[in-house]
C-alpha positions as CSV (number, residue, x, y, z in Angstrom):
1,X,65.7,-69.6,34.4
2,X,62.5,-69.4,32.4
3,X,64.2,-66.9,30.0
4,X,67.1,-69.3,29.4
5,X,64.6,-72.2,28.9
6,X,62.8,-70.1,26.2
7,X,66.0,-69.2,24.5
8,X,67.0,-72.9,24.5
9,X,63.7,-73.9,22.9
10,X,64.0,-71.3,20.2
11,X,67.5,-72.2,19.3
12,X,66.7,-76.0,19.4
13,X,63.5,-75.6,17.3
14,X,64.9,-73.2,14.6
15,X,68.4,-74.6,14.1
16,X,67.4,-78.2,15.0
17,X,64.7,-78.1,12.4
18,X,67.1,-76.6,9.8
19,X,69.6,-79.4,10.4
20,X,66.8,-82.0,10.3
21,X,65.7,-80.6,6.9
22,X,69.2,-81.2,5.6
23,X,70.7,-77.8,6.2
24,X,74.4,-77.2,7.0
25,X,74.8,-75.2,10.1
26,X,78.2,-73.8,9.0
27,X,76.4,-72.1,6.1
28,X,74.6,-69.8,8.6
29,X,77.8,-68.5,10.1
30,X,78.3,-65.3,8.2
31,X,80.2,-62.8,10.5
32,X,79.9,-60.0,8.0
33,X,76.1,-60.3,7.9
34,X,76.0,-60.4,11.7
35,X,78.1,-57.3,11.9
36,X,75.9,-55.4,9.5
37,X,72.6,-56.3,11.0
38,X,73.4,-56.1,14.8
39,X,75.8,-53.2,14.3
40,X,73.1,-51.2,12.5
41,X,70.5,-52.2,15.1
42,X,72.5,-51.2,18.2
43,X,73.7,-48.1,16.4
44,X,70.1,-47.1,15.8
45,X,69.2,-47.6,19.4
46,X,72.1,-45.4,20.5
47,X,71.1,-42.7,18.1
48,X,67.4,-42.9,19.1
49,X,67.8,-43.0,22.9
50,X,69.1,-40.5,25.4
51,X,71.9,-41.7,27.7
52,X,69.4,-42.1,30.6
53,X,67.2,-44.4,28.6
54,X,70.2,-46.5,27.5
55,X,71.3,-46.9,31.1
56,X,67.8,-47.7,32.2
57,X,67.6,-50.3,29.4
58,X,70.8,-52.0,30.6
59,X,69.5,-52.2,34.2
60,X,66.1,-53.5,33.1
61,X,67.7,-56.2,30.9
62,X,69.9,-57.3,33.8
63,X,66.9,-57.5,36.1
64,X,64.8,-59.4,33.6
65,X,67.4,-62.2,33.5
66,X,68.4,-62.1,37.2
67,X,65.1,-61.4,39.0
68,X,62.4,-63.1,37.1
69,X,59.8,-63.0,39.9
70,X,58.8,-60.7,42.8
71,X,60.9,-60.5,45.9
72,X,58.8,-62.7,48.3
73,X,59.7,-60.5,51.2
74,X,58.7,-57.2,49.6
75,X,54.9,-57.1,50.2
76,X,54.9,-58.7,53.7
77,X,57.4,-56.1,54.8
78,X,55.8,-53.2,52.9
79,X,52.4,-53.9,54.4
80,X,54.1,-54.2,57.8
81,X,55.9,-50.9,57.4
82,X,52.8,-49.1,56.1
83,X,50.7,-50.5,59.0
84,X,53.3,-49.1,61.5
85,X,53.3,-45.7,59.8
86,X,49.5,-45.5,59.6
87,X,49.2,-46.5,63.3
88,X,51.6,-43.8,64.4
89,X,49.9,-41.2,62.2
90,X,46.6,-42.2,63.6
91,X,47.7,-41.7,67.2
92,X,50.2,-38.9,67.0
93,X,49.8,-37.2,63.6
94,X,52.0,-36.9,60.5
95,X,54.6,-34.8,62.3
96,X,55.7,-37.9,64.3
97,X,57.2,-39.3,61.1
98,X,59.6,-36.5,60.5
99,X,62.5,-38.3,62.2
100,X,61.9,-41.4,60.1
101,X,61.2,-40.1,56.6
102,X,64.1,-37.5,56.6
103,X,66.7,-40.3,56.9
104,X,65.0,-43.6,56.3
105,X,68.3,-45.5,56.0
106,X,69.1,-44.5,59.5
107,X,65.6,-44.8,60.9
108,X,65.0,-47.5,63.5
109,X,61.5,-48.0,62.0
110,X,62.6,-48.4,58.4
111,X,65.6,-50.6,59.3
112,X,63.1,-53.2,60.6
113,X,62.0,-53.7,57.0
114,X,65.1,-54.3,54.9
115,X,63.2,-55.6,51.9
116,X,61.6,-52.2,51.5
117,X,65.0,-50.5,51.7
118,X,66.2,-52.8,48.9
119,X,63.5,-51.3,46.6
120,X,64.5,-47.6,46.7
121,X,61.9,-46.5,44.2
122,X,59.0,-47.9,46.3
123,X,60.5,-46.4,49.5
124,X,61.1,-43.0,47.9
125,X,57.5,-43.0,46.5
126,X,56.2,-43.8,50.0
127,X,58.4,-41.2,51.8
128,X,57.9,-38.4,49.3
129,X,54.1,-38.6,49.5
130,X,54.0,-38.9,53.3
131,X,56.2,-35.8,53.4
132,X,53.9,-34.0,51.0
133,X,50.9,-34.8,53.2
134,X,52.8,-33.6,56.3
135,X,53.5,-30.2,54.7
136,X,49.8,-29.4,54.4
137,X,46.2,-30.7,54.3
138,X,45.4,-32.4,51.0
139,X,41.9,-33.5,50.2
140,X,41.8,-37.3,49.5
141,X,40.5,-36.9,45.9
142,X,43.4,-34.4,45.2
143,X,45.9,-36.8,46.7
144,X,44.5,-39.6,44.5
145,X,44.8,-37.5,41.4
146,X,48.4,-36.4,42.3
147,X,49.5,-40.0,42.9
148,X,47.8,-41.3,39.7
149,X,49.6,-38.6,37.6
150,X,53.0,-39.4,39.3
151,X,52.6,-43.1,38.6
152,X,51.6,-42.5,35.0
153,X,54.7,-40.3,34.5
154,X,56.9,-43.0,36.1
155,X,55.4,-45.7,33.9
156,X,56.0,-43.6,30.7
157,X,59.6,-43.1,31.7
158,X,60.1,-46.7,32.6
159,X,58.6,-48.0,29.3
160,X,60.9,-46.0,27.1
161,X,63.5,-48.8,27.0
162,X,60.8,-51.3,26.0
163,X,59.5,-49.1,23.3
164,X,63.0,-48.5,21.9
165,X,63.7,-52.2,21.7
166,X,60.3,-52.8,20.2
167,X,61.0,-50.3,17.5
168,X,64.4,-51.9,16.8
169,X,62.6,-55.3,16.5
170,X,60.4,-53.8,13.8
171,X,63.5,-52.6,12.0
172,X,65.5,-55.8,12.2
173,X,64.0,-57.4,9.0
174,X,64.9,-54.2,7.2
175,X,68.5,-54.4,8.4
176,X,68.4,-58.1,7.2
177,X,67.3,-56.9,3.8
178,X,70.1,-54.3,3.9
179,X,72.7,-57.0,4.6
180,X,71.2,-59.2,1.8
181,X,71.3,-56.4,-0.7
182,X,75.0,-55.7,0.1
183,X,75.6,-59.4,-0.3
184,X,74.0,-59.4,-3.7
185,X,76.2,-56.4,-4.6
186,X,79.2,-58.5,-3.6
187,X,77.9,-61.4,-5.7
188,X,77.4,-59.3,-8.8
189,X,81.0,-58.1,-8.6
190,X,82.0,-61.7,-8.9
191,X,79.5,-62.6,-11.6
192,X,82.2,-63.9,-14.0
193,X,83.4,-66.4,-11.4
194,X,82.5,-70.1,-11.0
195,X,78.8,-70.8,-10.7
196,X,79.4,-72.6,-7.4
197,X,81.0,-69.5,-5.9
198,X,78.1,-67.4,-7.0
199,X,75.7,-69.8,-5.4
200,X,77.7,-69.7,-2.1
201,X,77.6,-65.9,-2.2
202,X,73.9,-65.7,-2.9
203,X,73.2,-68.1,0.0
204,X,75.4,-65.9,2.3
205,X,73.3,-62.9,1.2
206,X,70.0,-64.7,2.0
207,X,71.3,-65.5,5.5
208,X,71.1,-61.8,6.2
209,X,67.3,-61.8,5.6
210,X,67.0,-64.9,7.9
211,X,69.1,-63.3,10.6
212,X,67.0,-60.1,10.5
213,X,63.7,-61.9,10.8
214,X,65.1,-64.3,13.5
215,X,66.4,-61.3,15.5
216,X,63.1,-59.5,15.3
217,X,60.7,-62.3,16.3
218,X,62.9,-64.5,18.4
219,X,64.9,-62.0,20.4
220,X,64.2,-58.2,20.2
221,X,60.3,-58.4,20.3
222,X,60.1,-61.0,23.2
223,X,62.7,-58.9,25.0
224,X,60.7,-55.7,24.6
225,X,57.6,-57.5,25.9
226,X,59.6,-58.9,28.9
227,X,60.7,-55.4,29.8
228,X,57.1,-54.2,29.5
229,X,56.0,-56.9,32.0
230,X,58.8,-55.8,34.4
231,X,57.5,-52.3,34.3
232,X,53.9,-53.4,35.0
233,X,55.1,-55.4,38.0
234,X,56.9,-52.4,39.4
235,X,54.0,-50.1,38.7
236,X,51.8,-52.5,40.7
237,X,54.1,-51.9,43.7
238,X,53.5,-48.1,43.5
239,X,49.8,-48.5,42.9
240,X,49.7,-50.6,46.0
241,X,51.3,-47.9,48.1
242,X,49.2,-45.2,46.5
243,X,45.9,-47.0,47.1
244,X,46.8,-47.5,50.7
245,X,47.7,-43.9,51.3
246,X,44.6,-42.6,49.6
247,X,42.3,-45.0,51.4
248,X,43.9,-44.0,54.8
249,X,43.5,-40.3,53.9
250,X,39.8,-41.0,53.4
251,X,39.6,-42.1,57.0
252,X,39.7,-45.8,56.6
253,X,41.4,-47.8,59.4
254,X,44.9,-49.1,58.6
255,X,43.8,-52.6,57.9
256,X,41.2,-51.6,55.3
257,X,43.6,-49.1,53.8
258,X,46.1,-51.9,53.4
259,X,43.5,-54.1,51.8
260,X,42.8,-51.3,49.2
261,X,46.5,-51.5,48.4
262,X,46.5,-55.3,48.3
263,X,43.9,-55.2,45.5
264,X,46.2,-53.3,43.2
265,X,48.8,-56.1,43.2
266,X,49.1,-58.4,40.2
267,X,47.2,-61.6,40.6
268,X,50.3,-63.9,40.7
269,X,51.7,-61.9,43.6
270,X,48.5,-60.7,45.4
271,X,47.9,-62.2,48.8
272,X,44.4,-63.0,50.2
273,X,43.0,-60.9,52.9
274,X,43.7,-63.7,55.4
275,X,47.3,-63.7,54.3
276,X,47.5,-60.0,54.7
277,X,46.2,-60.3,58.2
278,X,48.8,-63.0,59.0
279,X,51.6,-60.8,57.6
280,X,50.6,-57.9,59.8
281,X,50.4,-60.1,62.9
282,X,53.8,-61.5,62.1
283,X,55.3,-58.1,61.6
284,X,53.8,-56.9,64.9
285,X,55.2,-60.0,66.6
């Protein structure tokens, strides 16, 4: 909803101000200019990005507009699941989890926490690193280093769509100038025509420059920043899991290990320690 509100404010402010100043809205409708600028922009994205990045870009854009905030059930259920896992490991060792982490979608334990199953990247990160620990003894500082490197790699991959759109945003004024130059070429080919027709064609050419600047600062650049914030939110989920696992590997009791994970969550989604305790009690109940 906030994205739609932002778009509405931009459109109202830019085009409303233009009309208020005496501009004619129909003069800005230049399909040829739109085709040149946006066609060149999207074509450049396709040339620059591998297919995997393009698919990830589409998914991230969908999520930005459909899921603007964190799933309210994710962290309560994630902490509840991690508490159950840590408690079982504490009493019976890592091998007790084999039946659960091999087929999590069929595990009676994981099925108790559907919100975690709905976030496959978080679940896979948790399962993979529990499996890695069960295969051999890993020193806590080595585990921390491994998890940090994995998250850093995931972040770099996830930020590629944002970087691609950001680069396109920087290029949009150039594409606008390209459209304007082509418009001037068209105008010069009609230089012997009526002066009013020349004025109309020059105005149409200048619209290209406007569209390029508008697309850069009012659409592509904000969209790139929005995708970046989405990746940061998802990275916080992984850092929460990683901090909890590392703290538990260092010998901390489950509650303190979970608190270490809690501190990695972004401030707008981070529960207090009291809320964390309440979540764990509710999940136990």
